[in-house]
MOPAC internal coordinates of N, CA, C and O (Angstrom, degrees):
PM7 1SCF
backbone

  N    0.0000 0     0.00 0     0.00 0    0    0    0
  C    1.4505 1     0.00 0     0.00 0    1    0    0
  C    1.5399 1   109.30 1     0.00 0    2    1    0
  O    1.2310 1   119.64 1   -44.12 1    3    2    1
  N    1.3414 1   118.29 1   135.88 1    3    2    1
  C    1.4488 1   120.47 1   177.30 1    5    3    2
  C    1.5012 1   110.19 1   -75.34 1    6    5    3
  O    1.2310 1   120.59 1   -16.34 1    7    6    5
  N    1.3570 1   116.48 1   163.66 1    7    6    5
  C    1.4701 1   120.20 1   179.69 1    9    7    6
  C    1.5297 1   111.62 1   -58.84 1   10    9    7
  O    1.2310 1   120.89 1   138.36 1   11   10    9
  N    1.3396 1   115.90 1   -41.64 1   11   10    9
  C    1.4754 1   119.98 1  -179.60 1   13   11   10
  C    1.5150 1   110.95 1   -64.85 1   14   13   11
  O    1.2310 1   119.97 1   136.63 1   15   14   13
  N    1.3165 1   117.66 1   -43.37 1   15   14   13
  C    1.4551 1   121.23 1   179.43 1   17   15   14
  C    1.5054 1   110.46 1   -65.76 1   18   17   15
  O    1.2310 1   119.47 1   139.32 1   19   18   17
  N    1.3248 1   118.62 1   -40.68 1   19   18   17
  C    1.4416 1   123.49 1   177.51 1   21   19   18
  C    1.5158 1   110.57 1   -62.07 1   22   21   19
  O    1.2310 1   119.97 1   136.07 1   23   22   21
  N    1.3295 1   117.66 1   -43.93 1   23   22   21
  C    1.4521 1   120.82 1   179.40 1   25   23   22
  C    1.5363 1   111.28 1   -65.41 1   26   25   23
  O    1.2310 1   121.10 1   140.97 1   27   26   25
  N    1.3095 1   115.50 1   -39.03 1   27   26   25
  C    1.4683 1   120.32 1   177.77 1   29   27   26
  C    1.5269 1   110.44 1   -63.21 1   30   29   27
  O    1.2310 1   120.31 1   138.03 1   31   30   29
  N    1.3358 1   117.01 1   -41.97 1   31   30   29
  C    1.4649 1   122.42 1   178.32 1   33   31   30
  C    1.5021 1   110.57 1   -61.41 1   34   33   31
  O    1.2310 1   120.01 1   135.54 1   35   34   33
  N    1.3420 1   117.59 1   -44.46 1   35   34   33
  C    1.4521 1   121.83 1   179.19 1   37   35   34
  C    1.5176 1   111.63 1   -61.58 1   38   37   35
  O    1.2310 1   121.30 1   135.40 1   39   38   37
  N    1.3563 1   115.12 1   -44.60 1   39   38   37
  C    1.4806 1   118.34 1   179.30 1   41   39   38
  C    1.5277 1   111.52 1   -63.15 1   42   41   39
  O    1.2310 1   120.09 1   136.40 1   43   42   41
  N    1.3176 1   117.43 1   -43.60 1   43   42   41
  C    1.4493 1   121.08 1   179.08 1   45   43   42
  C    1.5408 1   111.76 1   -62.71 1   46   45   43
  O    1.2310 1   120.59 1   143.04 1   47   46   45
  N    1.3371 1   116.47 1   -36.96 1   47   46   45
  C    1.4516 1   120.92 1   177.58 1   49   47   46
  C    1.5383 1   110.48 1   -64.39 1   50   49   47
  O    1.2310 1   120.85 1   136.22 1   51   50   49
  N    1.3241 1   115.97 1   -43.78 1   51   50   49
  C    1.4772 1   120.11 1   177.26 1   53   51   50
  C    1.4867 1   111.67 1   -61.52 1   54   53   51
  O    1.2310 1   120.66 1   137.65 1   55   54   53
  N    1.3395 1   116.34 1   -42.35 1   55   54   53
  C    1.4578 1   120.89 1  -179.26 1   57   55   54
  C    1.5325 1   110.17 1   -65.07 1   58   57   55
  O    1.2310 1   119.02 1   139.00 1   59   58   57
  N    1.3219 1   119.47 1   -41.00 1   59   58   57
  C    1.4575 1   122.68 1   178.92 1   61   59   58
  C    1.5108 1   111.10 1   -62.45 1   62   61   59
  O    1.2310 1   120.53 1   139.10 1   63   62   61
  N    1.3501 1   116.60 1   -40.90 1   63   62   61
  C    1.4619 1   119.79 1  -178.86 1   65   63   62
  C    1.4961 1   112.44 1   -67.06 1   66   65   63
  O    1.2310 1   119.70 1   150.84 1   67   66   65
  N    1.3357 1   118.18 1   -29.16 1   67   66   65
  C    1.4598 1   119.15 1  -178.43 1   69   67   66
  C    1.5245 1   113.29 1   -98.83 1   70   69   67
  O    1.2310 1   119.60 1   170.28 1   71   70   69
  N    1.3383 1   118.37 1    -9.72 1   71   70   69
  C    1.4502 1   122.86 1  -177.82 1   73   71   70
  C    1.5383 1   110.94 1   -62.37 1   74   73   71
  O    1.2310 1   120.60 1   -48.08 1   75   74   73
  N    1.2864 1   116.46 1   131.92 1   75   74   73
  C    1.4439 1   121.71 1   171.21 1   77   75   74
  C    1.5208 1   115.32 1    71.62 1   78   77   75
  O    1.2310 1   119.32 1   165.41 1   79   78   77
  N    1.3210 1   118.90 1   -14.59 1   79   78   77
  C    1.4464 1   119.57 1  -175.72 1   81   79   78
  C    1.5289 1   110.80 1   -74.12 1   82   81   79
  O    1.2310 1   121.09 1   144.58 1   83   82   81
  N    1.3348 1   115.52 1   -35.42 1   83   82   81
  C    1.4502 1   119.42 1  -179.32 1   85   83   82
  C    1.5231 1   112.75 1    66.20 1   86   85   83
  O    1.2310 1   120.40 1   163.94 1   87   86   85
  N    1.3261 1   116.84 1   -16.06 1   87   86   85
  C    1.4380 1   121.49 1  -177.94 1   89   87   86
  C    1.5073 1   110.45 1  -117.44 1   90   89   87
  O    1.2310 1   120.62 1  -151.91 1   91   90   89
  N    1.3420 1   116.42 1    28.09 1   91   90   89
  C    1.4916 1   119.35 1   178.74 1   93   91   90
  C    1.5118 1   107.70 1   -57.47 1   94   93   91
  O    1.2310 1   121.82 1   -43.28 1   95   94   93
  N    1.3014 1   114.11 1   136.72 1   95   94   93
  C    1.4587 1   120.12 1  -178.27 1   97   95   94
  C    1.5353 1   110.20 1   -58.81 1   98   97   95
  O    1.2310 1   120.29 1   -51.42 1   99   98   97
  N    1.3398 1   117.05 1   128.58 1   99   98   97
  C    1.4552 1   120.87 1  -177.41 1  101   99   98
  C    1.5278 1   111.89 1   -61.26 1  102  101   99
  O    1.2310 1   120.12 1   144.66 1  103  102  101
  N    1.2783 1   117.38 1   -35.34 1  103  102  101
  C    1.4599 1   119.03 1  -179.67 1  105  103  102
  C    1.5140 1   110.82 1   -66.18 1  106  105  103
  O    1.2310 1   119.52 1   139.60 1  107  106  105
  N    1.3206 1   118.53 1   -40.40 1  107  106  105
  C    1.4598 1   120.63 1   176.63 1  109  107  106
  C    1.5235 1   110.77 1   -64.62 1  110  109  107
  O    1.2310 1   120.63 1   137.04 1  111  110  109
  N    1.3151 1   116.40 1   -42.96 1  111  110  109
  C    1.4530 1   120.17 1   178.15 1  113  111  110
  C    1.5181 1   110.64 1   -58.99 1  114  113  111
  O    1.2310 1   120.63 1   137.54 1  115  114  113
  N    1.3289 1   116.40 1   -42.46 1  115  114  113
  C    1.4607 1   120.85 1   178.98 1  117  115  114
  C    1.5157 1   110.37 1   -63.12 1  118  117  115
  O    1.2310 1   120.39 1   138.41 1  119  118  117
  N    1.3244 1   116.87 1   -41.59 1  119  118  117
  C    1.4542 1   120.23 1   179.38 1  121  119  118
  C    1.5143 1   111.14 1   -62.13 1  122  121  119
  O    1.2310 1   121.26 1   138.55 1  123  122  121
  N    1.3333 1   115.19 1   -41.45 1  123  122  121
  C    1.4679 1   119.19 1   178.03 1  125  123  122
  C    1.5054 1   111.22 1   -61.31 1  126  125  123
  O    1.2310 1   120.28 1   132.90 1  127  126  125
  N    1.3246 1   117.06 1   -47.10 1  127  126  125
  C    1.4629 1   120.80 1   179.22 1  129  127  126
  C    1.5398 1   110.74 1   -61.37 1  130  129  127
  O    1.2310 1   121.24 1   135.84 1  131  130  129
  N    1.3288 1   115.24 1   -44.16 1  131  130  129
  C    1.4607 1   119.53 1  -176.46 1  133  131  130
  C    1.5260 1   111.09 1   -66.73 1  134  133  131
  O    1.2310 1   120.67 1   137.19 1  135  134  133
  N    1.3156 1   116.32 1   -42.81 1  135  134  133
  C    1.4721 1   118.51 1   177.78 1  137  135  134
  C    1.5052 1   111.69 1   -61.01 1  138  137  135
  O    1.2310 1   120.82 1   142.04 1  139  138  137
  N    1.3002 1   116.03 1   -37.96 1  139  138  137
  C    1.4614 1   121.04 1  -179.03 1  141  139  138
  C    1.5067 1   112.66 1   -70.28 1  142  141  139
  O    1.2310 1   120.56 1   153.24 1  143  142  141
  N    1.3457 1   116.54 1   -26.76 1  143  142  141
  C    1.4588 1   116.68 1  -171.44 1  145  143  142
  C    1.5085 1   115.36 1  -119.91 1  146  145  143
  O    1.2310 1   118.81 1   138.67 1  147  146  145
  N    1.2904 1   119.87 1   -41.33 1  147  146  145
  C    1.4479 1   120.88 1  -172.69 1  149  147  146
  C    1.5394 1   113.69 1  -134.45 1  150  149  147
  O    1.2310 1   120.14 1  -145.47 1  151  150  149
  N    1.3020 1   117.34 1    34.53 1  151  150  149
  C    1.4531 1   120.32 1   170.75 1  153  151  150
  C    1.5000 1   116.93 1    63.92 1  154  153  151
  O    1.2310 1   118.91 1  -147.48 1  155  154  153
  N    1.3324 1   119.69 1    32.52 1  155  154  153
  C    1.4329 1   121.09 1   171.19 1  157  155  154
  C    1.5141 1   116.25 1    96.68 1  158  157  155
  O    1.2310 1   119.67 1  -167.67 1  159  158  157
  N    1.3424 1   118.24 1    12.33 1  159  158  157
  C    1.4517 1   119.24 1   179.48 1  161  159  158
  C    1.5224 1   110.31 1   -87.44 1  162  161  159
  O    1.2310 1   119.51 1   -18.28 1  163  162  161
  N    1.3273 1   118.55 1   161.72 1  163  162  161
  C    1.4537 1   119.19 1  -179.02 1  165  163  162
  C    1.5264 1   115.84 1  -121.22 1  166  165  163
  O    1.2310 1   120.00 1   174.30 1  167  166  165
  N    1.2746 1   117.60 1    -5.70 1  167  166  165
  C    1.4714 1   120.90 1   173.26 1  169  167  166
  C    1.5234 1   107.03 1  -109.96 1  170  169  167
  O    1.2310 1   121.20 1  -104.71 1  171  170  169
  N    1.3061 1   115.31 1    75.29 1  171  170  169
  C    1.4433 1   121.95 1  -168.99 1  173  171  170
  C    1.5254 1   114.51 1   -53.22 1  174  173  171
  O    1.2310 1   120.83 1   119.51 1  175  174  173
  N    1.3217 1   116.02 1   -60.49 1  175  174  173
  C    1.4601 1   119.73 1  -174.05 1  177  175  174
  C    1.5323 1   110.62 1   -68.38 1  178  177  175
  O    1.2310 1   120.35 1   135.54 1  179  178  177
  N    1.3300 1   116.94 1   -44.46 1  179  178  177
  C    1.4511 1   120.38 1  -179.62 1  181  179  178
  C    1.5071 1   111.17 1   -61.53 1  182  181  179
  O    1.2310 1   119.58 1   138.51 1  183  182  181
  N    1.3096 1   118.41 1   -41.49 1  183  182  181
  C    1.4615 1   122.46 1  -179.90 1  185  183  182
  C    1.5232 1   109.76 1   -66.17 1  186  185  183
  O    1.2310 1   119.72 1   136.87 1  187  186  185
  N    1.3299 1   118.14 1   -43.13 1  187  186  185
  C    1.4542 1   121.06 1   178.20 1  189  187  186
  C    1.5249 1   110.73 1   -63.81 1  190  189  187
  O    1.2310 1   120.31 1   138.55 1  191  190  189
  N    1.3244 1   117.02 1   -41.45 1  191  190  189
  C    1.4669 1   120.99 1  -179.52 1  193  191  190
  C    1.5259 1   112.76 1   -69.14 1  194  193  191
  O    1.2310 1   120.47 1   142.76 1  195  194  193
  N    1.3247 1   116.71 1   -37.24 1  195  194  193
  C    1.4657 1   121.23 1  -177.95 1  197  195  194
  C    1.5180 1   111.60 1   -86.32 1  198  197  195
  O    1.2310 1   120.29 1   160.12 1  199  198  197
  N    1.3207 1   117.04 1   -19.88 1  199  198  197
  C    1.4551 1   120.47 1   176.70 1  201  199  198
  C    1.5266 1   114.41 1    81.33 1  202  201  199
  O    1.2310 1   119.93 1  -170.91 1  203  202  201
  N    1.3274 1   117.75 1     9.09 1  203  202  201
  C    1.4624 1   120.62 1  -178.45 1  205  203  202
  C    1.5308 1   109.63 1  -157.71 1  206  205  203
  O    1.2310 1   120.83 1   -31.69 1  207  206  205
  N    1.3437 1   116.01 1   148.31 1  207  206  205
  C    1.4415 1   121.80 1   173.92 1  209  207  206
  C    1.5082 1   112.17 1   -75.95 1  210  209  207
  O    1.2310 1   120.26 1   160.11 1  211  210  209
  N    1.3214 1   117.11 1   -19.89 1  211  210  209
  C    1.4620 1   121.93 1  -174.47 1  213  211  210
  C    1.5211 1   109.62 1  -111.10 1  214  213  211
  O    1.2310 1   121.80 1   -79.83 1  215  214  213
  N    1.3301 1   114.17 1   100.17 1  215  214  213
  C    1.4458 1   118.79 1  -179.52 1  217  215  214
  C    1.5170 1   107.08 1  -154.77 1  218  217  215
  O    1.2310 1   119.81 1   -35.78 1  219  218  217
  N    1.3302 1   117.96 1   144.22 1  219  218  217
  C    1.4625 1   122.01 1  -179.09 1  221  219  218
  C    1.5227 1   112.20 1   -57.95 1  222  221  219
  O    1.2310 1   120.65 1   143.36 1  223  222  221
  N    1.3591 1   116.36 1   -36.64 1  223  222  221
  C    1.4470 1   119.24 1   179.04 1  225  223  222
  C    1.5172 1   111.85 1   -63.94 1  226  225  223
  O    1.2310 1   119.87 1   142.47 1  227  226  225
  N    1.3260 1   117.85 1   -37.53 1  227  226  225
  C    1.4740 1   121.04 1   176.88 1  229  227  226
  C    1.5221 1   110.51 1   -65.23 1  230  229  227
  O    1.2310 1   120.35 1   139.00 1  231  230  229
  N    1.3236 1   116.93 1   -41.00 1  231  230  229
  C    1.4697 1   120.13 1   178.17 1  233  231  230
  C    1.5220 1   109.38 1   -60.42 1  234  233  231
  O    1.2310 1   119.67 1   137.44 1  235  234  233
  N    1.3288 1   118.23 1   -42.56 1  235  234  233
  C    1.4465 1   121.81 1   179.64 1  237  235  234
  C    1.5216 1   111.27 1   -64.50 1  238  237  235
  O    1.2310 1   119.88 1   136.88 1  239  238  237
  N    1.3321 1   117.83 1   -43.12 1  239  238  237
  C    1.4671 1   120.48 1   179.75 1  241  239  238
  C    1.5337 1   111.43 1   -67.35 1  242  241  239
  O    1.2310 1   120.20 1   141.57 1  243  242  241
  N    1.2991 1   117.23 1   -38.43 1  243  242  241
  C    1.4908 1   120.72 1   178.30 1  245  243  242
  C    1.5175 1   110.28 1   -65.86 1  246  245  243
  O    1.2310 1   121.07 1   137.35 1  247  246  245
  N    1.3431 1   115.56 1   -42.65 1  247  246  245
  C    1.4824 1   120.03 1   178.85 1  249  247  246
  C    1.5189 1   111.03 1   -62.18 1  250  249  247
  O    1.2310 1   120.47 1   139.36 1  251  250  249
  N    1.3328 1   116.71 1   -40.64 1  251  250  249
  C    1.4657 1   121.85 1   178.14 1  253  251  250
  C    1.5191 1   109.59 1   -64.12 1  254  253  251
  O    1.2310 1   120.65 1   134.30 1  255  254  253
  N    1.3134 1   116.37 1   -45.70 1  255  254  253
  C    1.4667 1   120.29 1   179.22 1  257  255  254
  C    1.5235 1   109.90 1   -57.40 1  258  257  255
  O    1.2310 1   120.62 1   129.04 1  259  258  257
  N    1.3250 1   116.42 1   -50.96 1  259  258  257
  C    1.4607 1   120.83 1  -176.30 1  261  259  258
  C    1.5179 1   113.60 1   -72.91 1  262  261  259
  O    1.2310 1   119.61 1   145.47 1  263  262  261
  N    1.3352 1   118.35 1   -34.53 1  263  262  261
  C    1.4555 1   120.69 1  -175.05 1  265  263  262
  C    1.5099 1   114.97 1   -91.82 1  266  265  263
  O    1.2310 1   119.95 1   157.37 1  267  266  265
  N    1.3350 1   117.70 1   -22.63 1  267  266  265
  C    1.4575 1   119.97 1  -175.37 1  269  267  266
  C    1.5318 1   110.58 1  -123.18 1  270  269  267
  O    1.2310 1   119.60 1   119.59 1  271  270  269
  N    1.3125 1   118.38 1   -60.41 1  271  270  269
  C    1.4403 1   121.57 1  -173.92 1  273  271  270
  C    1.5361 1   114.35 1   -57.59 1  274  273  271
  O    1.2310 1   120.67 1   134.74 1  275  274  273
  N    1.3162 1   116.33 1   -45.26 1  275  274  273
  C    1.4708 1   120.41 1  -175.12 1  277  275  274
  C    1.5282 1   111.93 1   -72.55 1  278  277  275
  O    1.2310 1   120.23 1   176.78 1  279  278  277
  N    1.3432 1   117.16 1    -3.22 1  279  278  277
  C    1.4812 1   121.06 1  -179.72 1  281  279  278
  C    1.5270 1   111.96 1  -100.99 1  282  281  279
  O    1.2310 1   119.51 1  -176.98 1  283  282  281
  N    1.3086 1   118.54 1     3.02 1  283  282  281
  C    1.4447 1   123.20 1  -177.76 1  285  283  282
  C    1.5368 1   110.30 1  -134.64 1  286  285  283
  O    1.2310 1   120.82 1   -34.79 1  287  286  285
  N    1.2918 1   116.03 1   145.21 1  287  286  285
  C    1.4728 1   120.08 1  -177.64 1  289  287  286
  C    1.5221 1   111.88 1   -56.76 1  290  289  287
  O    1.2310 1   120.58 1   131.88 1  291  290  289
  N    1.3068 1   116.49 1   -48.12 1  291  290  289
  C    1.4761 1   119.77 1  -178.28 1  293  291  290
  C    1.5255 1   109.99 1   -63.72 1  294  293  291
  O    1.2310 1   120.18 1   142.12 1  295  294  293
  N    1.3450 1   117.26 1   -37.88 1  295  294  293
  C    1.4165 1   120.43 1   177.22 1  297  295  294
  C    1.5227 1   113.52 1   -64.04 1  298  297  295
  O    1.2310 1   121.15 1   136.25 1  299  298  297
  N    1.3375 1   115.41 1   -43.75 1  299  298  297
  C    1.4618 1   121.30 1   176.80 1  301  299  298
  C    1.5270 1   110.14 1   -58.19 1  302  301  299
  O    1.2310 1   120.70 1   134.18 1  303  302  301
  N    1.3261 1   116.27 1   -45.82 1  303  302  301
  C    1.4596 1   120.92 1   178.50 1  305  303  302
  C    1.5354 1   111.06 1   -60.77 1  306  305  303
  O    1.2310 1   120.71 1   137.45 1  307  306  305
  N    1.3341 1   116.24 1   -42.55 1  307  306  305
  C    1.4696 1   118.53 1   177.63 1  309  307  306
  C    1.5220 1   111.55 1   -62.63 1  310  309  307
  O    1.2310 1   120.57 1   135.04 1  311  310  309
  N    1.3242 1   116.51 1   -44.96 1  311  310  309
  C    1.4822 1   121.11 1   179.15 1  313  311  310
  C    1.5242 1   110.54 1   -58.46 1  314  313  311
  O    1.2310 1   120.44 1   134.70 1  315  314  313
  N    1.3097 1   116.76 1   -45.30 1  315  314  313
  C    1.4768 1   120.41 1   178.88 1  317  315  314
  C    1.5319 1   110.78 1   -61.25 1  318  317  315
  O    1.2310 1   120.99 1   135.46 1  319  318  317
  N    1.3383 1   115.71 1   -44.54 1  319  318  317
  C    1.4731 1   120.05 1   177.48 1  321  319  318
  C    1.5312 1   109.33 1   -59.72 1  322  321  319
  O    1.2310 1   120.30 1   134.81 1  323  322  321
  N    1.3128 1   117.03 1   -45.19 1  323  322  321
  C    1.4579 1   121.33 1  -177.67 1  325  323  322
  C    1.5311 1   111.17 1   -64.55 1  326  325  323
  O    1.2310 1   120.56 1   138.01 1  327  326  325
  N    1.3381 1   116.54 1   -41.99 1  327  326  325
  C    1.4500 1   119.83 1   178.16 1  329  327  326
  C    1.5234 1   111.17 1   -63.20 1  330  329  327
  O    1.2310 1   120.86 1   147.85 1  331  330  329
  N    1.3238 1   115.97 1   -32.15 1  331  330  329
  C    1.4639 1   120.34 1  -178.18 1  333  331  330
  C    1.5369 1   110.91 1   -76.44 1  334  333  331
  O    1.2310 1   119.65 1   140.19 1  335  334  333
  N    1.3336 1   118.27 1   -39.81 1  335  334  333
  C    1.4551 1   121.41 1  -171.24 1  337  335  334
  C    1.5192 1   114.66 1  -113.96 1  338  337  335
  O    1.2310 1   119.32 1   165.43 1  339  338  337
  N    1.3129 1   118.90 1   -14.57 1  339  338  337
  C    1.4666 1   121.46 1  -176.52 1  341  339  338
  C    1.4996 1   115.34 1   -58.67 1  342  341  339
  O    1.2310 1   119.82 1   137.52 1  343  342  341
  N    1.3197 1   117.94 1   -42.48 1  343  342  341
  C    1.4633 1   120.73 1   179.92 1  345  343  342
  C    1.5248 1   110.76 1   -63.84 1  346  345  343
  O    1.2310 1   120.32 1   144.33 1  347  346  345
  N    1.3082 1   117.00 1   -35.67 1  347  346  345
  C    1.4703 1   119.60 1   178.18 1  349  347  346
  C    1.5143 1   109.92 1   -66.27 1  350  349  347
  O    1.2310 1   120.22 1   135.43 1  351  350  349
  N    1.3202 1   117.18 1   -44.57 1  351  350  349
  C    1.4574 1   121.79 1   179.47 1  353  351  350
  C    1.5508 1   110.09 1   -64.00 1  354  353  351
  O    1.2310 1   120.43 1   140.81 1  355  354  353
  N    1.3212 1   116.79 1   -39.19 1  355  354  353
  C    1.4317 1   120.80 1   179.75 1  357  355  354
  C    1.5556 1   111.81 1   -63.33 1  358  357  355
  O    1.2310 1   121.28 1   142.16 1  359  358  357
  N    1.3418 1   115.16 1   -37.84 1  359  358  357
  C    1.4552 1   118.58 1   177.73 1  361  359  358
  C    1.5043 1   112.27 1   -62.10 1  362  361  359
  O    1.2310 1   119.54 1   150.29 1  363  362  361
  N    1.3350 1   118.49 1   -29.71 1  363  362  361
  C    1.4434 1   121.80 1  -179.58 1  365  363  362
  C    1.5382 1   112.34 1   -70.12 1  366  365  363
  O    1.2310 1   120.26 1   150.26 1  367  366  365
  N    1.3250 1   117.10 1   -29.74 1  367  366  365
  C    1.4754 1   119.26 1  -178.63 1  369  367  366
  C    1.5149 1   114.20 1  -102.95 1  370  369  367
  O    1.2310 1   120.53 1   158.68 1  371  370  369
  N    1.3225 1   116.60 1   -21.32 1  371  370  369
  C    1.4726 1   121.50 1  -175.11 1  373  371  370
  C    1.5434 1   111.76 1   -54.37 1  374  373  371
  O    1.2310 1   120.48 1   -55.54 1  375  374  373
  N    1.3328 1   116.69 1   124.46 1  375  374  373
  C    1.4537 1   121.72 1   177.14 1  377  375  374
  C    1.5325 1   113.61 1    77.97 1  378  377  375
  O    1.2310 1   120.19 1  -172.35 1  379  378  377
  N    1.3237 1   117.25 1     7.65 1  379  378  377
  C    1.4558 1   121.02 1   177.22 1  381  379  378
  C    1.5190 1   108.64 1  -114.50 1  382  381  379
  O    1.2310 1   120.21 1   -72.12 1  383  382  381
  N    1.3373 1   117.21 1   107.88 1  383  382  381
  C    1.4751 1   120.60 1  -172.77 1  385  383  382
  C    1.5206 1   115.99 1   -57.58 1  386  385  383
  O    1.2310 1   119.50 1   136.20 1  387  386  385
  N    1.3184 1   118.55 1   -43.80 1  387  386  385
  C    1.4746 1   119.36 1  -176.31 1  389  387  386
  C    1.5272 1   111.59 1   -68.73 1  390  389  387
  O    1.2310 1   118.82 1   129.18 1  391  390  389
  N    1.3535 1   119.85 1   -50.82 1  391  390  389
  C    1.4582 1   118.63 1   176.84 1  393  391  390
  C    1.5529 1   112.21 1   -60.33 1  394  393  391
  O    1.2310 1   120.28 1   142.25 1  395  394  393
  N    1.3221 1   117.07 1   -37.75 1  395  394  393
  C    1.4803 1   119.36 1   177.84 1  397  395  394
  C    1.5155 1   110.28 1   -62.14 1  398  397  395
  O    1.2310 1   120.27 1   137.92 1  399  398  397
  N    1.3309 1   117.10 1   -42.08 1  399  398  397
  C    1.4564 1   120.02 1   179.93 1  401  399  398
  C    1.5334 1   110.61 1   -64.30 1  402  401  399
  O    1.2310 1   120.22 1   135.59 1  403  402  401
  N    1.3133 1   117.19 1   -44.41 1  403  402  401
  C    1.4656 1   121.05 1  -178.67 1  405  403  402
  C    1.5334 1   110.57 1   -61.98 1  406  405  403
  O    1.2310 1   120.88 1   133.79 1  407  406  405
  N    1.3359 1   115.92 1   -46.21 1  407  406  405
  C    1.4620 1   119.11 1  -178.39 1  409  407  406
  C    1.5289 1   111.50 1   -69.08 1  410  409  407
  O    1.2310 1   120.88 1   138.75 1  411  410  409
  N    1.3681 1   115.92 1   -41.25 1  411  410  409
  C    1.4388 1   120.74 1  -178.52 1  413  411  410
  C    1.5550 1   110.81 1   -64.26 1  414  413  411
  O    1.2310 1   119.90 1   130.61 1  415  414  413
  N    1.3249 1   117.80 1   -49.39 1  415  414  413
  C    1.4394 1   121.29 1  -174.81 1  417  415  414
  C    1.5366 1   112.65 1   -82.43 1  418  417  415
  O    1.2310 1   120.39 1   152.63 1  419  418  417
  N    1.3228 1   116.86 1   -27.37 1  419  418  417
  C    1.4663 1   119.85 1  -176.80 1  421  419  418
  C    1.5092 1   114.95 1   -93.01 1  422  421  419
  O    1.2310 1   120.76 1   159.91 1  423  422  421
  N    1.3612 1   116.16 1   -20.09 1  423  422  421
  C    1.4276 1   118.28 1  -176.16 1  425  423  422
  C    1.5417 1   114.13 1  -133.15 1  426  425  423
  O    1.2310 1   120.27 1   126.17 1  427  426  425
  N    1.3312 1   117.08 1   -53.83 1  427  426  425
  C    1.4541 1   121.46 1  -172.53 1  429  427  426
  C    1.5177 1   112.08 1   -63.44 1  430  429  427
  O    1.2310 1   120.18 1   126.01 1  431  430  429
  N    1.3038 1   117.26 1   -53.99 1  431  430  429
  C    1.4736 1   120.09 1  -178.49 1  433  431  430
  C    1.4949 1   112.45 1   -65.34 1  434  433  431
  O    1.2310 1   118.54 1   135.32 1  435  434  433
  N    1.3468 1   120.40 1   -44.68 1  435  434  433
  C    1.4664 1   119.26 1   176.42 1  437  435  434
  C    1.5501 1   111.67 1   -61.99 1  438  437  435
  O    1.2310 1   120.30 1   140.74 1  439  438  437
  N    1.3507 1   117.02 1   -39.26 1  439  438  437
  C    1.4939 1   119.04 1   178.50 1  441  439  438
  C    1.5051 1   110.34 1   -65.43 1  442  441  439
  O    1.2310 1   119.78 1   141.85 1  443  442  441
  N    1.3144 1   118.03 1   -38.15 1  443  442  441
  C    1.4799 1   120.10 1   178.88 1  445  443  442
  C    1.5338 1   110.95 1   -67.31 1  446  445  443
  O    1.2310 1   120.19 1   140.31 1  447  446  445
  N    1.3101 1   117.24 1   -39.69 1  447  446  445
  C    1.4990 1   119.60 1   176.60 1  449  447  446
  C    1.5232 1   110.42 1   -63.30 1  450  449  447
  O    1.2310 1   120.45 1   136.22 1  451  450  449
  N    1.3090 1   116.74 1   -43.78 1  451  450  449
  C    1.4690 1   120.09 1   178.43 1  453  451  450
  C    1.5128 1   110.24 1   -63.88 1  454  453  451
  O    1.2310 1   120.00 1   138.26 1  455  454  453
  N    1.3135 1   117.61 1   -41.74 1  455  454  453
  C    1.4887 1   120.70 1   177.79 1  457  455  454
  C    1.5162 1   111.04 1   -59.48 1  458  457  455
  O    1.2310 1   120.28 1   135.89 1  459  458  457
  N    1.3251 1   117.07 1   -44.11 1  459  458  457
  C    1.4772 1   121.13 1   178.40 1  461  459  458
  C    1.5307 1   111.18 1   -61.81 1  462  461  459
  O    1.2310 1   120.24 1   138.70 1  463  462  461
  N    1.3133 1   117.15 1   -41.30 1  463  462  461
  C    1.4838 1   120.35 1   177.47 1  465  463  462
  C    1.5093 1   111.85 1   -62.67 1  466  465  463
  O    1.2310 1   120.79 1   134.79 1  467  466  465
  N    1.3181 1   116.09 1   -45.21 1  467  466  465
  C    1.4699 1   120.63 1  -178.91 1  469  467  466
  C    1.5238 1   110.76 1   -66.52 1  470  469  467
  O    1.2310 1   120.45 1   141.75 1  471  470  469
  N    1.3130 1   116.74 1   -38.25 1  471  470  469
  C    1.4803 1   121.29 1  -176.94 1  473  471  470
  C    1.5236 1   113.07 1   -81.78 1  474  473  471
  O    1.2310 1   120.37 1   169.31 1  475  474  473
  N    1.3383 1   116.89 1   -10.69 1  475  474  473
  C    1.4686 1   120.11 1  -177.51 1  477  475  474
  C    1.5283 1   110.25 1   -59.82 1  478  477  475
  O    1.2310 1   120.70 1   -48.17 1  479  478  477
  N    1.3393 1   116.27 1   131.83 1  479  478  477
  C    1.5014 1   119.78 1  -176.62 1  481  479  478
  C    1.5078 1   111.12 1   -69.15 1  482  481  479
  O    1.2310 1   120.10 1   180.00 1  483  482  481

C-alpha cells in the first residue's frame, strides 16, 4: 500500500467509527484532527502561536482544561468546540509571524496567566 492509500484508509476508518454515533469521544476526535494537521498535538492554536509543543503556557492551559473545563458542562462544550475548530484556526496562523504574535500576546499568554491564577492552590 502506498503512503497516500494508507493515509486514506486510516481517515476512512476514523470516519466510519464516528459516523452516526453522535457520541464519538471528544479526545479521539481531537487526536484525529491533530494527526491530520499538526502531528499529534492537542493545543492547536496555542502551539501554533508559541511555535512549540513544549512550553510552560501550554502546560498551564492543558492543566486548566483537564482540571477545570472538563468538570463543567460549559467547559466541556467549549473543549468540544475547540477540538472541532482549533486545528482550522491554527492553520490560519501557523508560520505567519504577525498573526502568531497577535494570538500569542493577545490571547494565549493572558489565558495561560489566568489559568495559573485560577489553578493556584
